[in-house]
OpenMM code with the backbone's topology and positions (N, CA, C; nanometers):
from openmm import Vec3, app, unit

residues = "MET SER ASP LEU GLN CYS PRO ALA THR LEU LEU ILE ALA ARG HIS GLY ASP ALA GLY TYR ALA ASN ASP GLY VAL LEU SER ASP ASP GLY GLY TRP LEU THR ASP VAL GLY ARG ALA GLN VAL GLY GLU LEU ALA ASP THR LEU ARG SER ARG ARG ILE SER ALA VAL TYR SER SER ARG MET GLU PRO ALA VAL GLU SER GLY GLU LEU ALA ALA THR GLU LEU GLY VAL LYS ALA PHE ALA VAL ASP GLY LEU GLN GLU LEU SER ALA ARG PRO GLU ALA GLU ASP GLY HIS ALA VAL VAL SER ARG VAL ARG ASP ALA VAL THR ALA ILE ALA ASP ILE HIS ARG GLY GLU ARG VAL LEU VAL PHE THR HIS SER GLY VAL MET ALA LEU VAL MET PRO ARG ILE ALA ALA SER GLY CYS ASN THR LEU ALA ALA GLN ARG PHE LEU PRO GLY CYS VAL ALA ALA GLU VAL GLU VAL ASP ALA ASP GLY TRP ARG VAL VAL SER TRP PRO ASP SER SER GLU GLU ALA".split()
positions = [
    Vec3(0.0862, -0.1169, -0.0002),
    Vec3(-0.0011, -0.0003, -0.0028),
    Vec3(0.0885, 0.1216, -0.0006),
    Vec3(0.0483, 0.2177, -0.0737),
    Vec3(0.1242, 0.3475, -0.0795),
    Vec3(0.0986, 0.4240, 0.0519),
    Vec3(0.1856, 0.5139, 0.0846),
    Vec3(0.1744, 0.5943, 0.2017),
    Vec3(0.0424, 0.6791, 0.1957),
    Vec3(-0.0411, 0.6650, 0.2885),
    Vec3(-0.1703, 0.7332, 0.2860),
    Vec3(-0.1649, 0.8625, 0.3709),
    Vec3(-0.2185, 0.9714, 0.3219),
    Vec3(-0.2330, 1.0911, 0.3975),
    Vec3(-0.3352, 1.0675, 0.5069),
    Vec3(-0.4468, 1.0021, 0.4698),
    Vec3(-0.5526, 0.9723, 0.5629),
    Vec3(-0.5843, 0.8254, 0.5480),
    Vec3(-0.6229, 0.7655, 0.6603),
    Vec3(-0.6585, 0.6219, 0.6435),
    Vec3(-0.7968, 0.6081, 0.5666),
    Vec3(-0.8085, 0.4934, 0.5033),
    Vec3(-0.9344, 0.4557, 0.4448),
    Vec3(-1.0148, 0.3872, 0.5568),
    Vec3(-1.1413, 0.4189, 0.5697),
    Vec3(-1.2216, 0.3541, 0.6704),
    Vec3(-1.3073, 0.2503, 0.5950),
    Vec3(-1.2912, 0.1248, 0.6328),
    Vec3(-1.3744, 0.0142, 0.5706),
    Vec3(-1.4671, -0.0356, 0.6738),
    Vec3(-1.5939, -0.0459, 0.6359),
    Vec3(-1.6941, -0.1078, 0.7182),
    Vec3(-1.7115, -0.2543, 0.6536),
    Vec3(-1.6528, -0.3492, 0.7245),
    Vec3(-1.6437, -0.4832, 0.6720),
    Vec3(-1.7579, -0.5681, 0.7366),
    Vec3(-1.8415, -0.6155, 0.6515),
    Vec3(-1.9604, -0.6881, 0.6998),
    Vec3(-1.9738, -0.8264, 0.6320),
    Vec3(-2.0270, -0.9163, 0.7085),
    Vec3(-2.0668, -1.0448, 0.6520),
    Vec3(-2.1881, -1.0199, 0.5582),
    Vec3(-2.2065, -1.0854, 0.4523),
    Vec3(-2.3246, -1.0725, 0.3688),
    Vec3(-2.4537, -1.1049, 0.4477),
    Vec3(-2.5644, -1.0665, 0.3904),
    Vec3(-2.6934, -1.0970, 0.4521),
    Vec3(-2.7152, -1.2483, 0.4616),
    Vec3(-2.8169, -1.2842, 0.5408),
    Vec3(-2.8525, -1.4240, 0.5582),
    Vec3(-2.8744, -1.4964, 0.4269),
    Vec3(-2.8182, -1.6113, 0.4113),
    Vec3(-2.8161, -1.6826, 0.2767),
    Vec3(-2.8771, -1.8175, 0.2993),
    Vec3(-2.9347, -1.8637, 0.1859),
    Vec3(-2.9825, -2.0046, 0.1693),
    Vec3(-2.8871, -2.0798, 0.0852),
    Vec3(-2.8814, -2.2075, 0.1020),
    Vec3(-2.7887, -2.2975, 0.0241),
    Vec3(-2.8635, -2.4157, -0.0186),
    Vec3(-2.8179, -2.4762, -0.1322),
    Vec3(-2.8818, -2.5971, -0.1872),
    Vec3(-2.8930, -2.7094, -0.0800),
    Vec3(-2.7849, -2.7279, -0.0061),
    Vec3(-2.7782, -2.8345, 0.0921),
    Vec3(-2.7582, -2.7683, 0.2290),
    Vec3(-2.8708, -2.7215, 0.2856),
    Vec3(-2.8650, -2.6466, 0.4094),
    Vec3(-2.7986, -2.7264, 0.5201),
    Vec3(-2.6998, -2.6617, 0.5880),
    Vec3(-2.6343, -2.7263, 0.6980),
    Vec3(-2.5140, -2.8072, 0.6561),
    Vec3(-2.4822, -2.8131, 0.5259),
    Vec3(-2.3701, -2.8913, 0.4732),
    Vec3(-2.2699, -2.7943, 0.4256),
    Vec3(-2.1461, -2.7971, 0.4779),
    Vec3(-2.0383, -2.7100, 0.4354),
    Vec3(-2.0021, -2.7468, 0.2962),
    Vec3(-2.0164, -2.6484, 0.2010),
    Vec3(-1.9799, -2.6729, 0.0626),
    Vec3(-1.9306, -2.5401, 0.0032),
    Vec3(-1.8880, -2.5483, -0.1212),
    Vec3(-1.8423, -2.4287, -0.1929),
    Vec3(-1.9587, -2.3656, -0.2708),
    Vec3(-2.0765, -2.4157, -0.2488),
    Vec3(-2.1983, -2.3631, -0.3104),
    Vec3(-2.2138, -2.2190, -0.2708),
    Vec3(-2.2295, -2.1304, -0.3685),
    Vec3(-2.2355, -1.9880, -0.3438),
    Vec3(-2.3557, -1.9418, -0.2651),
    Vec3(-2.4656, -2.0030, -0.2814),
    Vec3(-2.5853, -1.9720, -0.2086),
    Vec3(-2.6520, -1.8487, -0.2643),
    Vec3(-2.7546, -1.7958, -0.1939),
    Vec3(-2.8289, -1.6795, -0.2354),
    Vec3(-2.8859, -1.6069, -0.1119),
    Vec3(-2.9196, -1.4851, -0.1195),
    Vec3(-2.9777, -1.4145, -0.0130),
    Vec3(-3.1204, -1.4580, 0.0147),
    Vec3(-3.1568, -1.4779, 0.1353),
    Vec3(-3.2913, -1.5033, 0.1716),
    Vec3(-3.3694, -1.3712, 0.1869),
    Vec3(-3.4996, -1.3765, 0.2114),
    Vec3(-3.5785, -1.2561, 0.2411),
    Vec3(-3.5210, -1.1889, 0.3646),
    Vec3(-3.4870, -1.2656, 0.4668),
    Vec3(-3.4237, -1.2046, 0.5905),
    Vec3(-3.2902, -1.1355, 0.5492),
    Vec3(-3.2139, -1.1976, 0.4637),
    Vec3(-3.0864, -1.1398, 0.4214),
    Vec3(-3.1061, -1.0074, 0.3457),
    Vec3(-3.2037, -1.0012, 0.2594),
    Vec3(-3.2309, -0.8750, 0.1876),
    Vec3(-3.2767, -0.7665, 0.2898),
    Vec3(-3.3546, -0.8039, 0.3829),
    Vec3(-3.4001, -0.7094, 0.4852),
    Vec3(-3.2784, -0.6593, 0.5694),
    Vec3(-3.1899, -0.7519, 0.5977),
    Vec3(-3.0700, -0.7184, 0.6793),
    Vec3(-2.9837, -0.6104, 0.6000),
    Vec3(-2.9696, -0.6292, 0.4715),
    Vec3(-2.8933, -0.5389, 0.3873),
    Vec3(-2.9630, -0.4016, 0.3929),
    Vec3(-3.0903, -0.3994, 0.3806),
    Vec3(-3.1642, -0.2740, 0.3806),
    Vec3(-3.1497, -0.2013, 0.5090),
    Vec3(-3.1553, -0.2752, 0.6167),
    Vec3(-3.1320, -0.2114, 0.7515),
    Vec3(-2.9933, -0.1634, 0.7661),
    Vec3(-2.8956, -0.2324, 0.7198),
    Vec3(-2.7573, -0.1883, 0.7279),
    Vec3(-2.7372, -0.0607, 0.6463),
    Vec3(-2.7885, -0.0592, 0.5288),
    Vec3(-2.7792, 0.0627, 0.4443),
    Vec3(-2.8468, 0.1813, 0.5092),
    Vec3(-2.9625, 0.1623, 0.5753),
    Vec3(-3.0279, 0.2726, 0.6450),
    Vec3(-2.9376, 0.3284, 0.7567),
    Vec3(-2.8732, 0.2362, 0.8283),
    Vec3(-2.7872, 0.2893, 0.9364),
    Vec3(-2.6599, 0.3589, 0.8856),
    Vec3(-2.6185, 0.3288, 0.7601),
    Vec3(-2.5001, 0.3909, 0.7031),
    Vec3(-2.5281, 0.5112, 0.6164),
    Vec3(-2.6516, 0.5427, 0.5907),
    Vec3(-2.6867, 0.6521, 0.4965),
    Vec3(-2.6154, 0.7796, 0.5344),
    Vec3(-2.6078, 0.8153, 0.6623),
    Vec3(-2.5500, 0.9416, 0.7044),
    Vec3(-2.3916, 0.9356, 0.7060),
    Vec3(-2.3354, 0.8221, 0.6857),
    Vec3(-2.1866, 0.8071, 0.6949),
    Vec3(-2.1128, 0.8309, 0.5673),
    Vec3(-2.1867, 0.8736, 0.4615),
    Vec3(-2.1232, 0.9040, 0.3346),
    Vec3(-2.0291, 0.8044, 0.2828),
    Vec3(-2.0881, 0.6895, 0.2455),
    Vec3(-2.0174, 0.5728, 0.1914),
    Vec3(-1.9806, 0.6085, 0.0482),
    Vec3(-1.8540, 0.5846, 0.0082),
    Vec3(-1.8104, 0.6193, -0.1285),
    Vec3(-1.8368, 0.5131, -0.2291),
    Vec3(-1.8331, 0.3859, -0.1856),
    Vec3(-1.8505, 0.2771, -0.2763),
    Vec3(-1.8806, 0.1496, -0.1890),
    Vec3(-1.9286, 0.0463, -0.2566),
    Vec3(-1.9516, -0.0797, -0.1894),
    Vec3(-1.8743, -0.1899, -0.2676),
    Vec3(-1.8015, -0.2699, -0.1941),
    Vec3(-1.7305, -0.3787, -0.2532),
    Vec3(-1.7788, -0.5135, -0.1985),
    Vec3(-1.7632, -0.6175, -0.2749),
    Vec3(-1.7994, -0.7508, -0.2251),
    Vec3(-1.7108, -0.8547, -0.2894),
    Vec3(-1.7169, -0.9723, -0.2283),
    Vec3(-1.6548, -1.0890, -0.2936),
    Vec3(-1.7368, -1.1232, -0.4140),
    Vec3(-1.6886, -1.2166, -0.4964),
    Vec3(-1.7645, -1.2530, -0.6135),
    Vec3(-1.8636, -1.3654, -0.5877),
    Vec3(-1.8752, -1.4128, -0.4633),
    Vec3(-1.9750, -1.5149, -0.4301),
    Vec3(-2.1116, -1.4511, -0.4177),
    Vec3(-2.2128, -1.5200, -0.4671),
    Vec3(-2.3448, -1.4633, -0.4880),
    Vec3(-2.4094, -1.3925, -0.3684),
    Vec3(-2.4082, -1.4471, -0.2495),
    Vec3(-2.4723, -1.3691, -0.1422),
    Vec3(-2.4032, -1.2358, -0.1103),
    Vec3(-2.2699, -1.2307, -0.1256),
    Vec3(-2.1984, -1.1083, -0.1042),
    Vec3(-2.2251, -1.0097, -0.2265),
    Vec3(-2.2265, -1.0634, -0.3444),
    Vec3(-2.2553, -0.9752, -0.4611),
    Vec3(-2.3926, -0.9157, -0.4480),
    Vec3(-2.4916, -0.9944, -0.4169),
    Vec3(-2.6303, -0.9476, -0.4014),
    Vec3(-2.6365, -0.8493, -0.2879),
    Vec3(-2.5736, -0.8760, -0.1783),
    Vec3(-2.5664, -0.7814, -0.0631),
    Vec3(-2.5064, -0.6457, -0.1091),
    Vec3(-2.3938, -0.6523, -0.1761),
    Vec3(-2.3284, -0.5334, -0.2280),
    Vec3(-2.4121, -0.4526, -0.3229),
    Vec3(-2.4775, -0.5201, -0.4146),
    Vec3(-2.5610, -0.4487, -0.5147),
    Vec3(-2.6783, -0.3853, -0.4490),
    Vec3(-2.7427, -0.4532, -0.3544),
    Vec3(-2.8571, -0.3932, -0.2791),
    Vec3(-2.8193, -0.2772, -0.1985),
    Vec3(-2.7091, -0.2854, -0.1244),
    Vec3(-2.6646, -0.1768, -0.0435),
    Vec3(-2.6213, -0.0576, -0.1301),
    Vec3(-2.5513, -0.0803, -0.2410),
    Vec3(-2.5057, 0.0259, -0.3266),
    Vec3(-2.6274, 0.1021, -0.3837),
    Vec3(-2.7260, 0.0286, -0.4255),
    Vec3(-2.8502, 0.0959, -0.4732),
    Vec3(-2.9110, 0.1810, -0.3648),
    Vec3(-2.9268, 0.1286, -0.2448),
    Vec3(-2.9819, 0.2064, -0.1327),
    Vec3(-2.9004, 0.3283, -0.1002),
    Vec3(-2.7693, 0.3180, -0.1155),
    Vec3(-2.6790, 0.4283, -0.0742),
    Vec3(-2.6471, 0.5234, -0.1912),
    Vec3(-2.6886, 0.4908, -0.3093),
    Vec3(-2.6645, 0.5729, -0.4279),
    Vec3(-2.5165, 0.5717, -0.4691),
    Vec3(-2.4469, 0.4627, -0.4550),
    Vec3(-2.3118, 0.4539, -0.4951),
    Vec3(-2.2914, 0.3301, -0.5895),
    Vec3(-2.1714, 0.3104, -0.6383),
    Vec3(-2.1428, 0.1925, -0.7268),
    Vec3(-2.1038, 0.0720, -0.6442),
    Vec3(-2.1330, -0.0397, -0.6979),
    Vec3(-2.0945, -0.1690, -0.6355),
    Vec3(-1.9871, -0.2342, -0.7251),
    Vec3(-1.8873, -0.2950, -0.6576),
    Vec3(-1.7830, -0.3641, -0.7267),
    Vec3(-1.7583, -0.5013, -0.6639),
    Vec3(-1.7629, -0.6043, -0.7455),
    Vec3(-1.7295, -0.7388, -0.6975),
    Vec3(-1.5850, -0.7634, -0.7325),
    Vec3(-1.5046, -0.8018, -0.6374),
    Vec3(-1.3627, -0.8162, -0.6561),
    Vec3(-1.3084, -0.9529, -0.6087),
    Vec3(-1.1999, -0.9929, -0.6625),
    Vec3(-1.1363, -1.1152, -0.6230),
    Vec3(-1.0686, -1.1005, -0.4881),
    Vec3(-1.0528, -1.2063, -0.4152),
    Vec3(-0.9724, -1.2102, -0.2950),
    Vec3(-1.0582, -1.2075, -0.1641),
    Vec3(-1.1886, -1.1705, -0.1694),
    Vec3(-1.2705, -1.1602, -0.0505),
    Vec3(-1.3587, -1.2833, -0.0312),
    Vec3(-1.3434, -1.3822, -0.1223),
    Vec3(-1.4344, -1.4993, -0.1168),
    Vec3(-1.4119, -1.5816, 0.0152),
    Vec3(-1.5165, -1.6583, 0.0502),
    Vec3(-1.5154, -1.7411, 0.1681),
    Vec3(-1.4074, -1.8496, 0.1583),
    Vec3(-1.3753, -1.9058, 0.2721),
    Vec3(-1.2853, -2.0193, 0.2721),
    Vec3(-1.3458, -2.1360, 0.2004),
    Vec3(-1.2628, -2.2139, 0.1377),
    Vec3(-1.3143, -2.3279, 0.0647),
    Vec3(-1.3518, -2.4405, 0.1621),
    Vec3(-1.4545, -2.5157, 0.1297),
    Vec3(-1.4934, -2.6289, 0.2095),
    Vec3(-1.3877, -2.7454, 0.1955),
    Vec3(-1.3069, -2.7351, 0.0952),
    Vec3(-1.2014, -2.8370, 0.0771),
    Vec3(-1.0711, -2.7856, 0.1363),
    Vec3(-1.0293, -2.8377, 0.2471),
    Vec3(-0.9114, -2.7852, 0.3142),
    Vec3(-0.7820, -2.7866, 0.2265),
    Vec3(-0.7713, -2.8769, 0.1372),
    Vec3(-0.6581, -2.8850, 0.0491),
    Vec3(-0.6550, -2.7694, -0.0543),
    Vec3(-0.7649, -2.7013, -0.0714),
    Vec3(-0.7702, -2.5978, -0.1738),
    Vec3(-0.6904, -2.4771, -0.1393),
    Vec3(-0.6739, -2.4447, -0.0116),
    Vec3(-0.6041, -2.3283, 0.0301),
    Vec3(-0.5786, -2.3219, 0.1810),
    Vec3(-0.4558, -2.2990, 0.2181),
    Vec3(-0.4234, -2.3040, 0.3602),
    Vec3(-0.4535, -2.1627, 0.4235),
    Vec3(-0.4516, -2.1556, 0.5508),
    Vec3(-0.4814, -2.0329, 0.6246),
    Vec3(-0.3949, -1.9152, 0.5891),
    Vec3(-0.2658, -1.9390, 0.5656),
    Vec3(-0.1753, -1.8326, 0.5308),
    Vec3(-0.2094, -1.7741, 0.3943),
    Vec3(-0.2531, -1.8582, 0.2986),
    Vec3(-0.2904, -1.8078, 0.1685),
    Vec3(-0.4199, -1.7270, 0.1813),
    Vec3(-0.5164, -1.7724, 0.2652),
    Vec3(-0.6374, -1.6949, 0.2837),
    Vec3(-0.6088, -1.5551, 0.3375),
    Vec3(-0.5266, -1.5542, 0.4447),
    Vec3(-0.4920, -1.4198, 0.5030),
    Vec3(-0.4249, -1.3362, 0.4028),
    Vec3(-0.3348, -1.3877, 0.3248),
    Vec3(-0.2611, -1.3087, 0.2246),
    Vec3(-0.3563, -1.2550, 0.1164),
    Vec3(-0.4492, -1.3352, 0.0662),
    Vec3(-0.5339, -1.2906, -0.0438),
    Vec3(-0.6324, -1.1838, 0.0065),
    Vec3(-0.6879, -1.2030, 0.1245),
    Vec3(-0.7785, -1.1033, 0.1823),
    Vec3(-0.7065, -0.9742, 0.2147),
    Vec3(-0.5896, -0.9872, 0.2756),
    Vec3(-0.5116, -0.8657, 0.3073),
    Vec3(-0.4860, -0.7861, 0.1776),
    Vec3(-0.4411, -0.8576, 0.0724),
    Vec3(-0.4139, -0.7874, -0.0572),
    Vec3(-0.5353, -0.7226, -0.1100),
    Vec3(-0.6583, -0.7912, -0.1099),
    Vec3(-0.7760, -0.7365, -0.1640),
    Vec3(-0.8178, -0.6054, -0.0847),
    Vec3(-0.8169, -0.6216, 0.0478),
    Vec3(-0.8612, -0.5038, 0.1286),
    Vec3(-0.7558, -0.3907, 0.1162),
    Vec3(-0.6344, -0.4178, 0.1086),
    Vec3(-0.5334, -0.3152, 0.0965),
    Vec3(-0.5483, -0.2418, -0.0360),
    Vec3(-0.5822, -0.3153, -0.1432),
    Vec3(-0.6019, -0.2508, -0.2761),
    Vec3(-0.7279, -0.1558, -0.2708),
    Vec3(-0.8345, -0.2008, -0.1986),
    Vec3(-0.9526, -0.1211, -0.1862),
    Vec3(-0.9205, 0.0035, -0.1045),
    Vec3(-0.8487, -0.0125, 0.0048),
    Vec3(-0.8121, 0.1044, 0.0900),
    Vec3(-0.7234, 0.2007, 0.0137),
    Vec3(-0.6343, 0.1489, -0.0653),
    Vec3(-0.5466, 0.2403, -0.1425),
    Vec3(-0.6243, 0.3274, -0.2407),
    Vec3(-0.7257, 0.2768, -0.2958),
    Vec3(-0.8159, 0.3492, -0.3849),
    Vec3(-0.8912, 0.4546, -0.3119),
    Vec3(-0.9269, 0.4265, -0.1865),
    Vec3(-1.0246, 0.5158, -0.1131),
    Vec3(-0.9628, 0.5855, 0.0029),
    Vec3(-0.8464, 0.6504, -0.0174),
    Vec3(-0.7809, 0.7274, 0.0837),
    Vec3(-0.8738, 0.8318, 0.1358),
    Vec3(-0.8864, 0.8391, 0.2688),
    Vec3(-0.9685, 0.9426, 0.3304),
    Vec3(-1.1177, 0.9241, 0.3108),
    Vec3(-1.1597, 0.8100, 0.2547),
    Vec3(-1.2998, 0.7828, 0.2349),
    Vec3(-1.3501, 0.6661, 0.3152),
    Vec3(-1.4759, 0.6443, 0.3159),
    Vec3(-1.5401, 0.5328, 0.3867),
    Vec3(-1.6077, 0.4442, 0.2847),
    Vec3(-1.5779, 0.3124, 0.2911),
    Vec3(-1.6426, 0.2202, 0.1991),
    Vec3(-1.6983, 0.1040, 0.2775),
    Vec3(-1.7969, 0.0400, 0.2185),
    Vec3(-1.8602, -0.0812, 0.2746),
    Vec3(-1.8069, -0.2002, 0.2002),
    Vec3(-1.7692, -0.3041, 0.2694),
    Vec3(-1.7126, -0.4249, 0.2108),
    Vec3(-1.7910, -0.5478, 0.2622),
    Vec3(-1.8451, -0.6269, 0.1692),
    Vec3(-1.9146, -0.7492, 0.2064),
    Vec3(-1.8253, -0.8661, 0.1811),
    Vec3(-1.8064, -0.9474, 0.2835),
    Vec3(-1.7284, -1.0693, 0.2727),
    Vec3(-1.8031, -1.1777, 0.3441),
    Vec3(-1.7396, -1.2712, 0.4094),
    Vec3(-1.7968, -1.3909, 0.4653),
    Vec3(-1.7533, -1.4181, 0.6067),
    Vec3(-1.8249, -1.4859, 0.6817),
    Vec3(-1.7993, -1.5132, 0.8247),
    Vec3(-1.6642, -1.5825, 0.8444),
    Vec3(-1.6314, -1.6840, 0.7698),
    Vec3(-1.5063, -1.7568, 0.7879),
    Vec3(-1.3862, -1.6704, 0.7585),
    Vec3(-1.3979, -1.5862, 0.6545),
    Vec3(-1.2934, -1.4942, 0.6212),
    Vec3(-1.2702, -1.3972, 0.7359),
    Vec3(-1.3793, -1.3375, 0.7867),
    Vec3(-1.3625, -1.2401, 0.8996),
    Vec3(-1.2994, -1.3075, 1.0168),
    Vec3(-1.3462, -1.4269, 1.0556),
    Vec3(-1.2962, -1.4945, 1.1725),
    Vec3(-1.1463, -1.5302, 1.1616),
    Vec3(-1.1069, -1.5743, 1.0445),
    Vec3(-0.9665, -1.6144, 1.0276),
    Vec3(-0.8769, -1.4911, 1.0120),
    Vec3(-0.9143, -1.3993, 0.9267),
    Vec3(-0.8272, -1.2899, 0.8844),
    Vec3(-0.8167, -1.1755, 0.9797),
    Vec3(-0.9266, -1.1211, 1.0271),
    Vec3(-0.9246, -1.0029, 1.1092),
    Vec3(-0.8311, -1.0083, 1.2269),
    Vec3(-0.8380, -1.1152, 1.3133),
    Vec3(-0.7500, -1.1122, 1.4263),
    Vec3(-0.6006, -1.1256, 1.3867),
    Vec3(-0.5732, -1.1653, 1.2673),
    Vec3(-0.4363, -1.1892, 1.2263),
    Vec3(-0.3682, -1.0684, 1.1552),
    Vec3(-0.4518, -0.9778, 1.1093),
    Vec3(-0.3952, -0.8700, 1.0335),
    Vec3(-0.4148, -0.7280, 1.0967),
    Vec3(-0.4971, -0.7200, 1.2011),
    Vec3(-0.5162, -0.5925, 1.2616),
    Vec3(-0.4016, -0.5698, 1.3611),
    Vec3(-0.3367, -0.4491, 1.3451),
    Vec3(-0.2301, -0.4149, 1.4346),
    Vec3(-0.2826, -0.3952, 1.5787),
    Vec3(-0.3995, -0.3352, 1.5847),
    Vec3(-0.4672, -0.3211, 1.7158),
    Vec3(-0.6087, -0.3611, 1.6922),
    Vec3(-0.6683, -0.4085, 1.7986),
    Vec3(-0.8040, -0.4519, 1.7845),
    Vec3(-0.8808, -0.4545, 1.9190),
    Vec3(-1.0028, -0.4960, 1.9065),
    Vec3(-1.0844, -0.5036, 2.0239),
    Vec3(-1.0639, -0.6392, 2.0892),
    Vec3(-1.0775, -0.6436, 2.2176),
    Vec3(-1.0580, -0.7684, 2.2894),
    Vec3(-1.1614, -0.8742, 2.2473),
    Vec3(-1.2717, -0.8311, 2.1963),
    Vec3(-1.3742, -0.9220, 2.1577),
    Vec3(-1.3388, -1.0057, 2.0272),
    Vec3(-1.2355, -0.9652, 1.9588),
    Vec3(-1.2009, -1.0392, 1.8381),
    Vec3(-1.1753, -1.1853, 1.8645),
    Vec3(-1.1023, -1.2147, 1.9645),
    Vec3(-1.0701, -1.3546, 1.9959),
    Vec3(-1.1907, -1.4287, 2.0411),
    Vec3(-1.2720, -1.3708, 2.1231),
    Vec3(-1.3817, -1.4443, 2.1856),
    Vec3(-1.5061, -1.4474, 2.0983),
    Vec3(-1.5307, -1.3453, 2.0175),
    Vec3(-1.6564, -1.3387, 1.9450),
    Vec3(-1.6243, -1.3027, 1.7975),
    Vec3(-1.5672, -1.3897, 1.7247),
    Vec3(-1.5206, -1.3611, 1.5876),
    Vec3(-1.6345, -1.3604, 1.4871),
    Vec3(-1.7314, -1.4414, 1.5036),
    Vec3(-1.8353, -1.4510, 1.3995),
    Vec3(-1.9411, -1.3488, 1.4226),
    Vec3(-1.9707, -1.2713, 1.3194),
    Vec3(-2.0732, -1.1707, 1.3192),
    Vec3(-2.1977, -1.2200, 1.2497),
    Vec3(-2.3140, -1.1780, 1.2942),
    Vec3(-2.4356, -1.2065, 1.2209),
    Vec3(-2.4364, -1.1344, 1.0916),
    Vec3(-2.5264, -1.1699, 0.9958),
    Vec3(-2.5336, -1.1070, 0.8734),
    Vec3(-2.5538, -0.9574, 0.8827),
    Vec3(-2.4787, -0.8841, 0.8017),
    Vec3(-2.4920, -0.7411, 0.7845),
    Vec3(-2.4654, -0.6562, 0.9096),
    Vec3(-2.3731, -0.7003, 0.9891),
    Vec3(-2.3250, -0.6220, 1.1026),
    Vec3(-2.1765, -0.5920, 1.0693),
    Vec3(-2.1379, -0.4646, 1.0648),
    Vec3(-2.0114, -0.4220, 1.0185),
    Vec3(-1.9154, -0.3963, 1.1310),
    Vec3(-1.7929, -0.4489, 1.1067),
    Vec3(-1.6761, -0.4029, 1.1848),
    Vec3(-1.6139, -0.2888, 1.1139),
    Vec3(-1.5658, -0.1905, 1.1934),
    Vec3(-1.5069, -0.0681, 1.1309),
    Vec3(-1.3566, -0.0832, 1.1457),
    Vec3(-1.2892, -0.0687, 1.0352),
    Vec3(-1.1393, -0.0843, 1.0274),
    Vec3(-1.0820, 0.0324, 0.9528),
    Vec3(-0.9797, 0.0876, 1.0063),
    Vec3(-0.8949, 0.1903, 0.9335),
    Vec3(-0.7744, 0.1269, 0.8811),
    Vec3(-0.7410, 0.1552, 0.7567),
    Vec3(-0.6272, 0.0977, 0.6902),
    Vec3(-0.5447, 0.2161, 0.6369),
    Vec3(-0.4117, 0.2156, 0.6722),
    Vec3(-0.3211, 0.3096, 0.6144),
    Vec3(-0.1826, 0.2486, 0.6070),
    Vec3(-0.0857, 0.3267, 0.5780),
    Vec3(0.0545, 0.2746, 0.5592),
    Vec3(0.1083, 0.2060, 0.6895),
    Vec3(0.0508, 0.2421, 0.8022),
    Vec3(0.0929, 0.1790, 0.9304),
    Vec3(0.0237, 0.0444, 0.9544),
    Vec3(-0.0743, 0.0116, 0.8781),
    Vec3(-0.1419, -0.1196, 0.8879),
    Vec3(-0.2918, -0.1022, 0.9115),
    Vec3(-0.3511, -0.2040, 0.9724),
    Vec3(-0.4925, -0.2107, 0.9988),
    Vec3(-0.5206, -0.1854, 1.1453),
    Vec3(-0.6212, -0.1061, 1.1740),
    Vec3(-0.6640, -0.0806, 1.3100),
    Vec3(-0.8129, -0.1006, 1.3223),
    Vec3(-0.8534, -0.1911, 1.4077),
    Vec3(-0.9957, -0.2226, 1.4254),
    Vec3(-1.0472, -0.1141, 1.5188),
    Vec3(-1.1392, -0.0317, 1.4679),
    Vec3(-1.2079, 0.0754, 1.5448),
    Vec3(-1.3191, 0.0184, 1.6267),
    Vec3(-1.3991, -0.0687, 1.5597),
    Vec3(-1.5056, -0.1328, 1.6361),
    Vec3(-1.5362, -0.2710, 1.5772),
    Vec3(-1.5603, -0.3621, 1.6708),
    Vec3(-1.6001, -0.4994, 1.6398),
    Vec3(-1.7240, -0.5247, 1.7152),
    Vec3(-1.8402, -0.5270, 1.6532),
    Vec3(-1.9652, -0.5442, 1.7273),
    Vec3(-1.9712, -0.6738, 1.7960),
    Vec3(-2.0414, -0.6729, 1.9105),
    Vec3(-2.0686, -0.7970, 1.9837),
    Vec3(-2.1443, -0.8866, 1.8911),
    Vec3(-2.1053, -1.0187, 1.8956),
    Vec3(-2.1705, -1.1156, 1.8038),
    Vec3(-2.3227, -1.1349, 1.8311),
    Vec3(-2.3686, -1.0792, 1.9395),
    Vec3(-2.5185, -1.0916, 1.9636),
    Vec3(-2.5944, -0.9749, 1.9061),
    Vec3(-2.5220, -0.8718, 1.8530),
    Vec3(-2.5939, -0.7582, 1.7981),
    Vec3(-2.6515, -0.7927, 1.6646),
    Vec3(-2.7603, -0.7295, 1.6306),
    Vec3(-2.8166, -0.7571, 1.4980),
    Vec3(-2.8237, -0.6260, 1.4229),
    Vec3(-2.8261, -0.6327, 1.2885),
    Vec3(-2.8355, -0.5141, 1.2069),
    Vec3(-2.9766, -0.4529, 1.2183),
] * unit.nanometer
topology = app.Topology()
chain = topology.addChain("A")
for resn in residues:
    res = topology.addResidue(resn, chain)
    for name in ("N", "CA", "C"):
        topology.addAtom(name, app.Element.getBySymbol(name[0]), res)
């Protein structure tokens, strides 16, 4: 990342509630947003309306893409689906933890570099957030270790600049959007 005059503020959220072809079975099936998930995205967008979001980013997996597109429409900004934010694979041989941390760090750093001094919303997945956030944040909330998984559409606020990542807020896992 280039030296930033101001940090980029990223509101990193898990996508809205999703349905899957084989409910309860860990797979690489992308899934889709449920009615509850679409409502969660709408509620999150409502809470962020006054925060002047510059853009919305998401992984390329369907629940995150749909969450990103819905939120961007509500917020009147563009949505971008990017590589690197996708969920962990259900096949452990597909990618080790170090590779996941590296790819997510690279994706988020690229987004932050584009949005110096701005605030953006980023939709990713629960496994990514649980694995990556505690490992790349230079400072963080004590709740990261104990309560890593967030419900759908509840955002953690992270500042990213040349000095690294700083977790500003990590909502309690019992909070809802």
